[in-house]
C-alpha positions as CSV (number, residue, x, y, z in Angstrom):
1,M,111.4,132.9,36.9
2,S,107.4,133.8,37.6
3,L,106.3,133.8,40.9
4,P,104.1,131.4,42.7
5,K,100.4,132.4,43.7
6,P,100.1,133.9,46.6
7,E,97.5,131.3,47.2
8,S,99.6,128.3,46.5
9,T,101.7,126.1,49.0
10,I,106.0,126.7,48.2
11,A,108.8,125.0,49.1
12,A,112.7,125.3,48.9
13,I,115.7,124.3,50.4
14,S,116.7,127.2,52.9
15,T,120.1,125.9,53.9
16,P,123.4,126.3,51.4
17,P,124.1,123.4,49.6
18,G,127.5,121.5,49.9
19,E,128.4,119.0,53.0
20,G,127.3,119.9,56.6
21,G,125.6,118.6,59.6
22,I,121.6,119.3,58.8
23,A,119.9,121.2,55.9
24,V,116.1,122.3,56.1
25,V,113.8,121.5,53.6
26,R,111.2,124.5,54.3
27,V,107.4,124.3,52.8
28,S,104.9,127.2,53.3
29,G,100.9,127.1,52.5
30,A,97.6,126.2,53.5
31,E,98.9,122.7,52.2
32,S,102.4,122.3,54.0
33,H,101.3,120.2,57.0
34,T,99.3,118.3,54.9
35,I,102.1,117.5,52.1
36,V,104.6,117.0,54.8
37,K,102.2,114.5,57.0
38,K,102.4,112.5,54.1
39,I,106.1,111.5,53.9
40,F,106.5,112.1,57.5
41,L,106.7,108.8,58.9
42,P,107.0,109.8,62.8
43,A,108.0,107.5,65.6
44,G,105.8,106.8,67.9
45,N,102.4,108.5,68.2
46,P,102.9,112.4,68.6
47,D,100.6,114.6,68.8
48,F,101.1,117.7,66.0
49,S,99.7,120.0,67.7
50,E,101.9,120.5,70.2
51,R,105.3,123.1,68.6
52,K,108.3,120.7,68.9
53,L,110.6,118.9,66.4
54,F,109.4,115.3,65.7
55,F,112.1,112.5,65.0
56,G,110.9,109.9,62.4
57,K,111.6,109.4,58.7
58,I,110.9,110.5,55.6
59,I,109.7,108.2,52.9
60,D,109.1,108.0,49.1
61,T,105.5,107.8,48.6
62,K,106.2,105.6,45.2
63,D,107.8,103.0,46.8
64,G,107.8,103.5,50.4
65,S,111.2,103.6,50.4
66,T,113.3,105.5,53.6
67,V,114.9,108.7,52.2
68,D,116.1,110.2,55.4
69,E,116.2,110.2,59.3
70,V,114.6,113.6,60.0
71,L,113.6,116.1,62.5
72,C,110.2,117.7,61.5
73,V,108.5,120.9,63.4
74,F,104.9,122.5,62.3
75,M,103.7,126.0,62.8
76,N,100.6,127.1,62.5
77,F,99.8,130.6,60.9
78,P,99.7,133.1,62.3
79,D,102.5,132.5,64.1
80,S,105.0,131.6,61.8
81,Y,107.7,133.3,59.7
82,T,105.5,134.1,56.5
83,G,102.2,134.4,58.9
84,E,101.2,131.0,56.6
85,N,101.3,127.3,58.2
86,V,105.0,126.2,57.6
87,A,106.1,123.2,58.1
88,E,110.3,122.4,58.1
89,I,112.0,119.2,57.6
90,H,116.0,119.1,59.1
91,S,117.7,116.5,57.6
92,H,121.4,115.2,57.0
93,G,123.3,117.8,54.7
94,G,125.0,117.4,51.4
95,Y,123.6,117.6,48.0
96,M,121.5,114.7,47.4
97,V,119.1,114.5,50.5
98,P,117.7,117.7,50.5
99,R,116.9,117.8,46.7
100,R,115.2,114.3,46.9
101,I,113.0,115.3,49.7
102,L,112.5,118.6,48.3
103,E,111.8,116.8,45.0
104,I,108.9,114.6,46.6
105,V,107.3,117.7,48.2
106,I,106.9,119.6,44.7
107,G,105.9,116.1,43.3
108,L,103.0,116.1,45.9
109,G,101.8,119.8,44.8
110,A,104.2,122.5,46.3
111,D,105.7,124.7,43.6
112,L,109.0,125.5,43.9
113,A,109.8,129.3,45.8
114,A,111.3,131.9,44.3
115,P,114.3,133.6,45.5
116,G,113.2,135.5,48.8
117,E,109.5,134.3,48.6
118,F,109.0,133.5,52.1
119,T,109.8,136.7,53.0
120,R,108.0,138.2,50.8
121,R,105.0,136.5,52.0
122,A,106.0,137.2,56.0
123,F,105.6,141.4,54.2
124,L,102.2,140.3,52.6
125,N,101.1,138.9,55.7
126,A,102.0,141.8,57.6
127,K,104.5,140.0,59.7
128,M,107.0,142.5,58.9
129,D,107.1,145.9,57.0
130,L,109.2,146.2,53.4
131,A,112.4,148.1,55.3
132,Q,112.3,145.0,58.0
133,A,112.2,142.7,55.1
134,E,115.3,144.4,53.4
135,A,117.3,143.9,56.7
136,V,116.7,139.5,56.7
137,S,119.5,140.1,53.2
138,D,121.5,142.7,55.3
139,I,122.0,140.0,58.0
140,I,122.5,137.3,55.2
141,N,125.1,139.0,54.2
142,A,126.7,140.8,56.6
143,Q,130.5,141.2,56.3
144,T,131.4,142.6,59.9
145,E,129.6,142.4,63.6
146,Q,128.7,145.9,63.2
147,S,127.2,145.6,60.0
148,L,125.0,142.7,61.4
149,R,124.5,145.0,64.6
150,Y,122.7,147.6,62.1
151,A,120.8,145.1,59.7
152,E,119.5,143.1,63.4
153,A,118.7,147.0,64.9
154,Q,116.9,147.3,61.0
155,L,114.5,144.0,61.4
156,A,113.6,144.5,65.0
157,G,111.9,147.8,63.7
158,N,114.7,151.1,64.4
159,L,114.3,152.3,61.3
160,S,110.7,151.8,60.5
161,G,109.7,153.2,63.8
162,K,111.7,156.1,63.3
163,I,110.0,156.5,59.8
164,N,106.5,155.7,61.4
165,G,107.4,158.5,64.4
166,L,107.8,161.0,61.1
167,K,104.8,160.2,59.6
168,D,102.7,160.5,62.3
169,R,104.0,164.2,62.8
170,I,103.3,165.1,59.4
171,L,100.2,163.5,59.8
172,D,99.4,166.1,62.4
173,V,100.0,168.8,60.2
174,L,98.3,167.3,57.5
175,A,94.5,166.4,60.0
176,E,95.1,170.2,61.0
177,I,95.2,171.8,57.1
178,E,92.3,168.9,56.0
179,A,90.3,170.0,58.7
180,N,90.6,173.8,57.6
181,L,89.6,172.1,54.0
182,D,86.4,170.4,55.1
183,F,85.2,173.2,57.8
184,P,86.3,176.7,56.1
185,E,85.1,178.7,59.2
186,E,88.1,176.9,61.0
187,D,90.8,179.5,59.7
188,I,94.5,178.6,60.6
189,D,95.3,181.3,62.8
190,P,98.9,182.9,63.2
191,I,99.4,180.7,66.3
192,A,98.4,177.7,64.9
193,K,100.3,178.6,61.5
194,K,103.2,178.9,63.7
195,H,103.4,175.8,65.2
196,L,102.5,173.8,61.8
197,R,105.6,175.2,60.5
198,K,107.7,174.3,63.5
199,T,106.8,170.9,63.4
200,S,107.1,170.6,60.0
201,E,110.7,172.0,60.3
202,S,111.6,169.6,62.7
203,V,110.7,166.7,60.8
204,E,112.7,168.3,57.8
205,T,115.6,168.4,60.2
206,E,115.3,165.0,61.1
207,L,114.8,163.9,57.5
208,S,118.0,165.4,56.7
209,A,119.7,164.3,59.2
210,L,118.8,160.1,58.0
211,I,119.8,161.3,54.5
212,A,123.0,162.2,56.1
213,S,123.7,159.1,57.6
214,Y,123.4,157.3,54.6
215,D,127.4,157.2,53.5
216,K,128.4,156.0,56.8
217,G,125.7,153.3,56.9
218,R,126.9,152.2,53.3
219,M,130.5,152.4,54.2
220,F,129.4,149.7,57.1
221,R,126.9,147.6,54.8
222,D,128.8,147.7,51.8
223,G,132.3,148.3,52.6
224,V,134.7,150.3,51.3
225,T,137.9,150.0,48.6
226,M,141.0,151.2,49.3
227,V,144.4,151.6,46.8
228,M,147.8,151.8,48.1
229,L,149.8,154.3,45.6
230,G,153.3,154.8,45.7
231,K,156.8,154.6,44.2
232,P,158.5,151.5,43.8
233,N,160.2,150.3,47.2
234,V,158.1,152.8,49.3
235,G,156.7,150.0,51.6
236,K,153.7,149.5,50.3
237,S,153.6,145.8,50.6
238,S,155.1,145.7,54.0
239,I,152.3,148.0,55.4
240,L,149.7,145.5,53.9
241,N,151.2,142.8,55.7
242,C,151.1,144.9,58.6
243,L,147.6,145.6,57.9
244,L,146.6,142.2,57.4
245,E,148.6,140.7,60.4
246,T,150.0,138.2,57.9
247,E,152.6,138.0,55.3
248,R,150.2,138.0,52.7
249,A,152.4,140.1,49.9
250,I,156.2,139.6,48.9
251,V,158.5,142.1,50.4
252,S,161.7,142.4,48.6
253,P,164.4,145.6,48.6
254,I,164.4,145.1,44.7
255,A,162.1,147.8,43.1
256,G,159.6,146.9,40.9
257,T,158.6,143.6,42.7
258,T,154.9,143.9,43.0
259,R,153.8,144.0,38.8
260,D,150.2,142.8,39.5
261,F,147.8,144.0,41.9
262,I,147.1,142.3,45.3
263,E,143.8,142.5,47.0
264,E,142.6,141.6,50.7
265,K,139.6,142.2,52.7
266,I,140.0,142.7,56.4
267,N,137.7,144.6,59.6
268,L,138.3,147.9,60.4
269,E,136.5,148.4,63.0
270,G,133.2,147.4,61.3
271,I,133.8,148.3,58.3
272,P,134.9,146.0,55.5
273,L,137.7,147.4,53.9
274,T,138.9,145.7,50.7
275,I,143.0,146.9,50.6
276,T,144.2,147.0,47.0
277,D,148.5,146.9,47.0
278,T,149.5,148.1,43.5
279,A,152.6,148.0,41.4
280,G,154.9,150.7,42.2
281,V,154.6,153.8,40.0
282,R,157.7,154.9,37.9
283,D,158.9,155.3,34.5
284,T,159.9,152.3,33.0
285,E,161.1,150.3,29.7
286,D,159.5,147.0,31.0
287,Q,156.5,146.4,29.2
288,I,155.1,144.3,32.0
289,E,155.9,146.6,34.5
290,K,154.5,149.1,32.9
291,L,150.7,147.6,32.0
292,G,151.1,147.2,35.9
293,V,151.7,151.1,36.6
294,E,149.1,152.2,34.0
295,L,146.8,149.6,36.3
296,S,148.0,151.4,39.4
297,L,146.4,154.7,38.2
298,K,143.3,153.3,37.1
299,K,142.7,151.2,40.3
300,A,143.4,154.2,42.4
301,E,140.7,156.2,39.5
302,E,138.1,153.5,40.1
303,S,139.0,153.0,44.1
304,E,136.9,154.9,47.2
305,F,139.7,156.1,48.9
306,V,143.5,156.1,48.3
307,L,146.1,155.4,50.7
308,V,149.6,157.6,49.4
309,I,152.8,156.0,50.5
310,L,155.9,158.4,50.5
311,D,159.2,157.1,51.8
312,Q,161.2,159.9,53.9
313,S,164.8,158.2,53.6
314,T,164.2,159.9,49.6
315,E,163.8,163.2,48.5
316,I,160.3,164.2,47.4
317,D,160.3,163.8,43.4
318,S,157.9,164.5,40.3
319,L,156.8,161.1,40.7
320,D,155.5,161.6,44.3
321,R,153.8,164.8,43.4
322,K,152.0,162.8,40.1
323,I,151.0,160.6,42.5
324,L,149.4,162.8,45.1
325,E,147.7,164.8,42.4
326,T,146.1,161.3,41.5
327,A,144.9,161.2,44.9
328,S,144.1,164.3,45.4
329,R,140.8,164.1,43.4
330,K,139.7,161.1,45.7
331,N,139.0,161.0,49.7
332,H,143.2,160.3,50.4
333,L,145.4,159.7,53.7
334,V,149.4,160.8,53.0
335,V,151.6,158.1,54.8
336,I,155.1,158.6,55.2
337,N,156.5,155.5,55.7
338,K,160.5,154.1,56.9
339,M,160.5,156.7,59.5
340,D,163.4,154.4,61.6
341,L,165.9,155.8,58.6
342,E,167.0,159.0,58.2
343,E,164.6,162.0,56.7
344,K,165.3,163.8,53.6
345,F,162.1,165.7,53.4
346,E,162.3,169.0,53.3
347,E,159.7,170.0,56.3
348,T,158.9,173.0,54.3
349,E,158.7,171.6,51.2
350,L,156.2,168.7,52.7
351,Q,153.6,171.1,54.1
352,G,153.8,173.1,50.8
353,I,152.8,169.9,49.1
354,L,150.1,168.6,52.0
355,G,148.6,172.0,52.7
356,K,146.3,171.3,55.5
357,K,146.1,167.8,55.3
358,R,148.3,165.7,57.7
359,A,150.7,163.1,57.0
360,I,150.6,159.5,59.2
361,R,154.5,158.5,60.1
362,T,155.1,154.8,59.8
363,S,157.8,152.2,60.1
364,A,156.4,149.1,58.5
365,L,160.0,147.0,59.4
366,T,159.3,148.5,63.0
367,K,155.5,148.1,62.9
368,K,155.5,151.4,64.9
369,G,152.8,154.0,63.5
370,I,150.7,151.0,62.5
371,E,147.9,151.2,64.9
372,H,147.7,155.2,64.7
373,L,147.5,154.5,60.6
374,R,144.7,152.2,61.5
375,Q,142.7,154.9,63.9
376,A,143.8,157.8,61.0
377,I,142.2,155.5,57.7
378,F,138.7,155.2,60.2
379,D,138.7,158.3,60.9
380,T,139.1,159.7,57.4
381,L,136.1,157.4,56.4
382,A,133.9,157.3,59.3
383,G,134.8,160.3,61.1
384,S,136.2,159.7,64.4
385,S,133.0,160.7,66.4
386,L,130.9,158.1,64.9
387,G,130.5,154.9,67.8
388,T,129.2,151.5,67.5
389,D,125.7,151.8,69.1
390,A,123.4,150.7,66.3
391,S,120.6,152.2,68.3
392,E,120.4,155.5,66.1
393,P,118.4,154.4,63.0
394,M,121.4,154.7,59.9
395,L,120.4,154.5,56.3
396,T,122.3,151.7,55.0
397,N,120.0,151.5,51.7
398,L,120.0,154.0,48.5
399,R,116.3,153.0,48.0
400,H,115.5,154.5,51.8
401,K,117.8,157.3,50.8
402,K,115.8,158.0,47.7
403,S,112.5,157.7,49.1
404,I,113.4,160.2,52.1
405,E,115.0,162.4,50.0
406,K,111.3,162.8,48.1
407,A,109.7,163.2,51.4
408,R,111.9,166.0,52.4
409,E,111.9,167.4,48.8
410,H,107.9,167.8,49.2
411,L,108.1,168.8,52.8
412,R,110.1,171.8,51.6
413,I,108.1,172.9,48.9
414,F,105.1,172.7,51.9
415,L,106.9,175.0,53.8
416,K,107.3,177.4,51.2
417,L,103.6,177.0,50.3
418,L,102.8,178.0,53.8
419,S,105.0,180.9,54.0
420,R,102.7,182.0,51.1
421,N,99.3,181.7,52.0
422,E,98.4,179.0,49.8
423,Y,95.4,177.4,49.8
424,P,94.7,174.1,51.6
425,E,94.3,172.0,49.2
426,I,97.7,172.8,47.7
427,L,99.6,172.4,50.9
428,S,97.9,169.0,51.6
429,I,98.7,167.9,48.2
430,E,102.5,168.2,48.9
431,L,102.0,166.8,52.6
432,R,100.2,163.5,51.4
433,N,103.3,163.1,48.7
434,S,105.6,163.7,51.5
435,M,103.8,161.0,53.6
436,N,103.6,158.7,50.5
437,S,107.6,158.9,50.0
438,L,108.2,158.0,53.6
439,G,105.7,155.1,53.3
440,Q,107.5,153.5,50.7
441,V,110.3,153.1,53.0
442,T,108.4,150.8,55.1
443,G,105.7,149.6,52.1
444,E,102.8,151.2,53.9
445,V,100.5,154.3,52.9
446,S,97.1,154.1,54.5
447,T,94.3,157.1,54.0
448,E,92.5,155.4,57.1
449,D,95.3,157.0,59.0
450,L,94.3,160.3,57.7
451,L,90.7,160.0,58.0
452,G,91.1,158.3,61.6
453,R,93.4,161.4,62.6
454,I,91.1,164.1,61.5
455,F,87.9,163.0,62.9
456,S,89.2,161.9,66.5
457,R,90.2,165.7,66.6
458,F,87.1,167.4,65.3
459,C,83.8,167.2,66.9
460,I,81.5,166.1,63.1
461,G,78.8,168.0,64.8
462,K,80.3,171.2,65.2
């Protein structure tokens, strides 16, 4: 779909289709007020200069018939979401009414907005930077309260402020280097060089911390897939029901009850966790069950996290070892279920298999150990030291991570070149590249900032 011209007026339905209390048709651009006022018949004689919702009717310009009773609001640039003149029509919900209003608006000269076009214009009109614009999408798609908090913090400029602060510090270093380039008599003395190195290393450390936050940030944004793997009748389905706090999976003492897989989602302390209960792994001649076992092992290979379930009332056998070997290639946690029954594990044998990894003991029957299991899953995925405070910037977007990695790499090259007393022209290239890479996160890179910084610190007459 081609984008409308930047100077055009655009329109779209901004609420999901379907039955609902209201629907919103949004119109943005220079002609938005003019177009909407042609079809909006207000009750009384309102002063449209006021920033209010006005009650009235939308009429069809072809025959003057009433389409719907609505509320309209008019916003003047630059005090709107897009930074342009914006008009919104709040009609009754459903499919037909908002679609009919949109058709009339487009018939009067508006273009149909492309996906994300309102936010794109907000970015182009400097209402938000690129990282903030991406946060709008994250807010809409947030799956948990924690992922919503991180997205809202990014929209508020949390990440952008951090990036701009790091850019400013690199800019300070670059200004010093550029001053030496433009004014050769001003040498970089050892004390100044030490300060430049210290500043650059500090920035590099903070960039590394941001990059390291990505794995956890991505989990809160996109979630994690977890597969439950074990022999038949070890209690996988029972543990799934306990984690879900509902009877989702069929529980039976008959081995092989689960032949396909069951997939459900839970909110694990802010992490959207998709749990897959699989068929029990065992040697079987039943072709359907055999396919289920193959699917279980395949699901485990494809998952991000594996929860291995062992039954303490039976001895560890070759199938248990095969399951543990499969899980060892992934981030995983071992659960010893049925702690309400007599233990038949040899403790030394168990420790020999687990090594330094600890197992969580549960009883799905009595629900003992289930809360401990929840916490252990969270700690294994996110780390027990991770709090729920979204005030510290955390990367949730791969594009941001890649850009910051490039910025760090250029900064590391700069530090190596600085140690070798490289020419200022070469040093400045790496600093500029680092700044440009950081600028890709927010969508803003300005050489005027650099010029302003240099000449504000040095007397041009010198």
